[in-house]
VOGU-3710 file (C-alpha; in Angstrom, 3 decimals, decimal comma):
1> mtqprfidgs> 7,501/16,757/49,149  7,873/20,468/48,410  10,997/22,519/49,024  11,962/22,221/52,713  12,042/25,337/54,825  15,355/26,560/56,240  17,221/25,238/53,217  19,485/28,290/53,384  19,878/28,277/57,160  21,267/25,361/59,102
11> vrligdrwsp> 19,116/23,359/61,465  20,999/22,694/64,712  21,053/19,322/66,470  22,175/19,054/70,084  22,765/15,600/71,499  25,115/12,779/72,361  27,010/11,391/69,380  26,191/7,834/70,387  22,427/8,366/70,569  20,611/6,165/68,011
21> klhelkdfla> 17,880/8,804/67,820  20,404/11,513/66,954  21,772/9,243/64,255  18,293/8,783/62,754  17,742/12,553/62,666  21,144/13,240/61,097  20,546/10,532/58,532  17,097/11,859/57,583  18,334/15,443/57,225  21,361/14,392/55,180
31> rsrvpyrwad> 19,256/12,273/52,830  16,708/15,105/52,515  19,448/17,605/51,593  18,698/19,802/54,607  21,871/21,475/55,955  22,412/21,092/59,674  24,985/21,608/62,398  25,507/19,192/65,229  26,767/19,911/68,738  27,923/16,870/70,725
41> vekkdgsngr> 26,798/17,017/74,343  28,222/14,684/76,976  26,771/15,099/80,469  29,048/13,866/83,198  28,212/12,175/86,483  30,282/10,498/89,112  30,057/6,930/87,820  30,207/5,995/84,172  30,724/9,451/82,702  27,186/9,974/81,341
51> esgaqsitvk> 23,820/10,722/82,868  20,736/8,751/81,909  19,359/11,904/80,312  22,312/12,231/77,956  20,254/10,646/75,181  17,930/13,676/75,009  17,943/15,430/71,634  17,126/19,055/70,868  16,459/20,254/67,322  16,713/24,026/66,896
61> fpdgsaledp> 15,505/25,857/63,795  16,686/29,170/62,349  13,352/30,826/63,188  14,099/30,382/66,903  11,771/27,436/67,499  12,909/24,095/68,872  11,684/20,525/69,250  12,662/18,263/72,145  13,149/14,579/71,380  11,010/14,754/68,219
71> diravaeklg> 10,249/11,846/65,960  11,279/12,017/62,319  7,806/12,950/61,095  7,591/15,930/63,445  10,875/17,249/62,053  9,699/16,635/58,479  6,495/18,573/59,137  8,428/21,439/60,741  10,626/21,563/57,648  7,530/21,866/55,474
81> ldtepearhy> 7,930/18,462/53,822  4,696/16,771/52,744  3,503/14,056/55,109  -0,266/14,194/54,515  -2,058/13,282/51,246  -4,136/15,978/49,607  -6,844/13,546/48,475  -8,196/10,060/49,106  -8,483/8,918/45,501  -5,792/8,932/42,831
91> dvvivgggpa> -5,136/7,440/39,457  -1,891/5,928/40,765  -0,572/5,273/44,265  3,165/4,560/44,171  4,499/2,849/47,294  8,189/3,618/47,563  10,044/6,825/46,735  13,275/5,450/45,313  14,541/5,730/41,715  11,866/3,393/40,308
101> glsaaincas> 8,990/5,106/42,120  10,114/8,644/41,338  10,772/7,798/37,682  7,273/6,342/37,428  5,827/9,404/39,150  7,457/11,716/36,607  6,193/9,701/33,655  2,678/9,144/35,023  2,172/12,730/36,157  3,501/14,135/32,894
111> eglrvvvveq> 0,679/12,282/31,117  -1,974/13,820/33,346  -2,481/11,028/35,862  -3,024/12,077/39,474  -0,136/10,522/41,369  0,891/10,203/45,014  4,167/8,644/46,166  4,217/7,137/49,670  7,762/6,866/51,088  8,399/5,556/54,601
121> gaaggqasys> 11,651/7,481/55,071  13,349/10,194/53,055  12,603/10,483/49,344  15,212/8,784/47,204  15,198/5,333/48,763  18,485/3,450/48,966  20,007/5,754/46,340  19,900/8,681/48,755  22,449/6,866/50,955  25,068/6,891/48,189
131> afienypgfp> 27,930/9,253/48,899  28,799/9,680/45,234  27,222/8,314/42,037  29,405/8,391/38,927  27,643/6,000/36,535  24,242/7,679/36,147  23,728/8,909/32,558  23,935/12,650/32,077  26,167/13,444/35,062  29,757/12,850/33,910
141> eglsggelsk> 31,214/14,573/36,980  29,031/12,519/39,316  26,759/13,667/42,121  25,626/12,496/45,530  22,632/10,234/45,975  20,929/12,976/47,961  21,361/15,515/45,168  20,099/13,091/42,531  17,074/12,289/44,700  16,294/15,965/45,243
151> rtvdqaerfg> 16,442/16,694/41,506  14,148/13,759/40,764  11,627/14,770/43,432  11,611/18,354/42,134  10,935/17,055/38,636  8,074/14,816/39,771  6,463/17,641/41,734  6,822/20,023/38,831  4,485/17,701/36,902  2,033/17,663/39,801
161> aevlvtrrat> 2,893/14,446/41,651  2,597/14,428/45,437  5,580/12,967/47,296  4,886/12,051/50,926  7,731/11,242/53,306  7,822/9,385/56,651  4,625/7,503/55,740  4,605/3,712/55,738  2,188/1,563/53,776  0,662/-1,131/55,992
171> glsmsgdsri> -1,812/-2,873/53,711  -3,100/-3,392/50,179  -6,656/-4,443/49,410  -9,050/-4,534/46,482  -12,602/-3,184/46,269  -14,195/-3,594/42,859  -12,127/-1,603/40,367  -10,270/0,230/43,136  -6,976/-0,747/44,692  -6,624/0,575/48,242
181> vtiddgtqla> -3,374/1,316/50,051  -3,616/1,756/53,822  -0,925/3,872/55,463  0,351/3,883/59,021  -2,340/6,074/60,606  -5,154/4,048/59,048  -5,775/6,459/56,153  -6,867/4,650/52,996  -5,798/5,838/49,561  -7,903/4,433/46,716
191> ahtvlitvgv> -6,624/4,349/43,146  -7,211/2,821/39,750  -3,685/1,397/39,929  -0,932/0,788/42,456  2,794/0,536/41,770  4,990/-1,269/44,294  8,521/0,179/44,306  9,524/-0,329/47,934  12,972/-1,557/46,940  14,830/-3,573/49,528
201> sfrwleapgc> 15,998/-2,924/53,085  19,476/-3,377/54,483  20,213/-6,912/55,617  21,081/-6,773/59,310  24,130/-8,363/60,825  22,873/-10,603/63,617  26,283/-11,335/65,114  26,452/-11,149/68,941  26,462/-7,571/70,209  25,651/-5,945/66,863
211> pslvgagiyy> 21,862/-5,328/67,046  22,085/-3,448/70,366  24,739/-1,055/69,020  22,909/0,063/65,861  23,069/3,857/65,793  25,774/3,849/68,482  28,780/2,993/66,349  27,178/0,439/64,023  25,509/1,933/60,966  23,708/0,800/57,839
221> gaatseasac> 24,202/2,934/54,732  24,870/6,072/56,774  28,313/7,115/55,569  27,160/10,572/54,490  25,628/11,565/57,829  28,335/10,036/60,033  31,482/10,772/58,009  32,529/13,947/59,827  32,169/12,227/63,217  34,804/9,683/62,132
231> rdqdiyilgg> 37,567/12,244/61,805  41,032/10,888/62,716  39,670/7,469/63,691  40,129/3,921/62,425  36,781/2,744/61,065  35,597/-0,533/59,550  33,344/-1,313/56,596  31,807/-4,763/56,190  30,973/-5,683/52,598  32,597/-5,782/49,198
241> gnsagqaall> 29,989/-4,313/46,841  29,706/-0,928/45,196  27,941/0,667/48,173  30,797/-0,389/50,431  33,329/1,014/47,967  31,553/4,366/47,709  31,340/4,597/51,492  35,026/3,772/51,879  36,064/6,555/49,500  33,933/9,100/51,338
251> laryarrvii> 34,992/8,034/54,838  38,657/8,013/53,843  38,464/11,813/53,528  37,892/12,017/57,293  39,114/8,840/58,974  42,726/8,090/59,780  42,290/4,620/58,339  39,455/2,733/56,646  39,490/-1,068/56,796  37,226/-2,882/54,332
261> vapdeslees> 36,307/-6,331/55,656  35,203/-8,423/52,667  34,226/-12,124/52,848  35,159/-12,699/49,177  38,658/-13,495/47,994  38,973/-10,095/46,318  36,913/-7,008/45,580  36,910/-7,915/41,875  34,210/-10,491/42,607  31,602/-7,922/43,658
271> msqylierid> 32,764/-4,341/43,040  32,956/-2,243/39,868  36,446/-1,765/38,466  36,409/2,035/38,650  35,815/1,865/42,411  38,541/-0,729/42,898  41,012/1,528/41,100  40,046/4,511/43,268  40,434/2,437/46,424  43,867/1,215/45,323
281> emknitvrsh> 44,953/4,842/45,010  43,924/5,705/48,592  46,810/5,108/50,997  44,577/5,067/54,081  42,228/2,314/52,834  43,092/-1,299/53,681  41,236/-4,351/52,354  41,020/-7,511/54,422  39,734/-10,158/52,048  38,033/-13,396/53,169
291> ftvtgaegke> 37,213/-11,904/56,577  33,894/-11,138/58,220  32,612/-9,640/61,487  31,321/-12,156/64,022  30,872/-9,990/67,117  30,776/-6,478/68,559  31,359/-5,157/72,067  30,746/-1,899/73,876  28,824/-0,575/76,864  27,290/2,597/75,450
301> hlerltledv> 28,829/2,555/71,983  30,949/0,304/69,816  34,417/-0,328/71,267  35,647/-3,597/69,763  34,942/-5,966/66,877  35,653/-9,637/66,415  36,936/-10,489/62,936  36,967/-14,044/61,612  38,878/-15,581/58,729  36,181/-17,367/56,704
311> htgatervpa> 38,736/-19,974/55,548  40,444/-20,939/58,782  37,956/-19,797/61,415  40,713/-17,910/63,218  39,441/-14,838/65,084  40,902/-11,625/66,408  39,504/-8,734/68,452  40,263/-5,225/67,250  39,438/-1,799/68,710  36,796/0,025/66,670
321> sslfifigat> 34,505/3,010/67,172  32,513/2,727/63,927  31,353/-0,109/61,682  29,432/0,555/58,468  27,603/-2,511/57,157  26,821/-3,256/53,499  26,014/-6,980/53,297  23,090/-6,964/50,904  19,411/-6,308/51,234  16,073/-8,079/51,560
331> pqtdwlgpel> 12,545/-7,149/50,429  10,013/-5,999/53,013  6,771/-7,217/51,463  4,830/-8,937/54,247  2,359/-6,034/54,343  1,144/-6,877/50,830  -0,911/-9,874/51,897  -1,436/-13,249/50,204  -3,115/-11,897/47,046  0,207/-10,724/45,610
341> ardehgfvls> 2,362/-13,648/44,493  5,957/-13,594/45,747  8,874/-15,983/45,644  10,333/-17,716/48,676  12,476/-14,668/49,467  9,629/-12,165/49,310  10,356/-10,672/45,883  7,194/-9,820/43,941  6,365/-11,886/40,850  5,226/-10,166/37,678
351> gydymedcer> 4,716/-10,862/33,988  6,281/-14,096/32,828  7,638/-14,853/36,307  4,041/-15,015/37,527  2,729/-17,029/34,568  2,952/-20,820/34,511  4,780/-22,248/31,491  3,912/-19,075/29,564  0,232/-19,660/30,303  -2,070/-17,524/32,412
361> paewplersp> -2,529/-19,024/35,892  -6,004/-20,309/36,675  -6,555/-17,600/39,284  -5,753/-14,760/36,855  -9,180/-13,104/36,298  -8,697/-11,452/32,884  -8,659/-12,847/29,352  -5,473/-10,995/28,515  -2,115/-12,001/29,981  -0,488/-9,837/32,662
371> ygletsvpgv> 1,592/-6,939/31,426  5,329/-7,356/31,845  5,450/-5,520/35,196  1,938/-6,409/36,359  1,583/-8,603/39,433  -0,869/-11,384/40,241  -3,487/-8,685/40,898  -4,632/-6,766/37,788  -3,881/-3,075/38,132  -1,120/-3,627/40,672
381> fvagdvrkgs> 2,358/-3,253/39,186  5,896/-3,660/40,494  9,232/-2,117/39,500  12,771/-1,852/40,794  14,704/-3,962/43,255  11,642/-5,510/44,929  10,673/-7,251/41,670  11,871/-10,807/41,197  14,538/-10,898/38,512  15,338/-7,184/38,565
391> vkrltaaage> 18,820/-5,854/37,904  19,973/-4,264/41,151  21,238/-1,051/39,592  20,082/2,544/39,900  19,661/3,093/36,165  17,763/-0,187/35,779  15,332/0,810/38,540  14,695/4,201/36,928  14,125/2,504/33,576  11,656/0,034/35,065
401> gamaasmiye> 9,774/2,915/36,645  9,325/4,485/33,219  8,248/1,139/31,745  5,715/0,639/34,529  4,294/4,110/33,875  3,601/3,148/30,265  1,773/-0,017/31,337  -0,177/1,874/34,002  -1,224/4,423/31,407  -2,472/1,669/29,099
411> ycqqfagiaw> -4,297/-0,064/31,955  -6,034/3,162/32,932  -7,185/3,691/29,368  -8,493/0,202/28,761  -9,543/-1,174/32,130  -10,238/1,706/34,516  -12,737/3,637/32,463  -10,546/6,696/31,956  -11,197/8,340/28,621  -8,474/9,398/26,202
421> plrr> -6,740/11,761/26,499  -5,775/11,699/30,172  -4,230/15,160/30,234  -6,295/17,595/32,254
//
């Protein structure tokens, strides 16, 4: 990914607060640890208070240059982040730049394997959304998800791994001993091995009115980038897990009041105790247990929410300018094709989960059994949240990435014709 340019000088964003495109840019910069300033622009007309052109976004850089209505990749390239692979053949292609993928990249690259990480957004995956992480070993004072991601990327690149951002994998195929990952512009990356670490994506709330207001008052995992815009407002958080708790603590520094809407009877059912204790200490955080959100309203941005008691079905409409949603996640694995075995939810099978009664399936082509993190295709591995049976925790994902690196190393030695030692 390389060190982004302008890290010591703020990038400036000019645009309407309620523009979904502005939100995407703010979110990408925040997750990439690029400092920026934002100027809210509201253009008035004689009717509804905004012109049709009010959604236009300008990104200004400290060197005097500017981009008008750019996509995320154009901004990444301007910042000097890596978006293009240096080669077409690698020892390992890692699809997904979250904790599992970056941990694997560090361990594979440190052993001399040529590694490229393909990440569709900002490096760090879901972890980069976390406002504050306090339970990662070695950081007793805690740190933000963005800072942890940056440190991990720097470490991977120091060992020679390439980390590409804003590049989406669209296909996986096999050709002899090569495994081929196709990315969004049709470029094909061939490798001895592939590691799938795409994690999971936020589960969307499909309640009436919600999809059309995403980025205009309704946000998924974006507390860090939107916190300052919530100053002196009443904001809502839907969800009762750790991500919701972390977001609530961050947003409470800015908002007048934070209301956590949690379908469970209490936060103890889904949130870590240390977060519950912190929330109890915050006087401007309110928890509404056994409630959910069943509707959203607003012309150009969120204005009202409908809350429903999950026990009685009683509803109420409340004014709201921001809703942050943390209701779980789902795997995005349709691009993998039928060769890779998955369960009914799309999670990738590996090791014993792929085997049948501890026996190799008939379609498995090798005499040996699959490695613990190897999928139904030899040489294709999986780690982290996208794997069936994984523990959905940051430290577990990083550990699985290191385990996968060990298995990839052994595969390369024994089955890909790479001589010992691998170090170059």
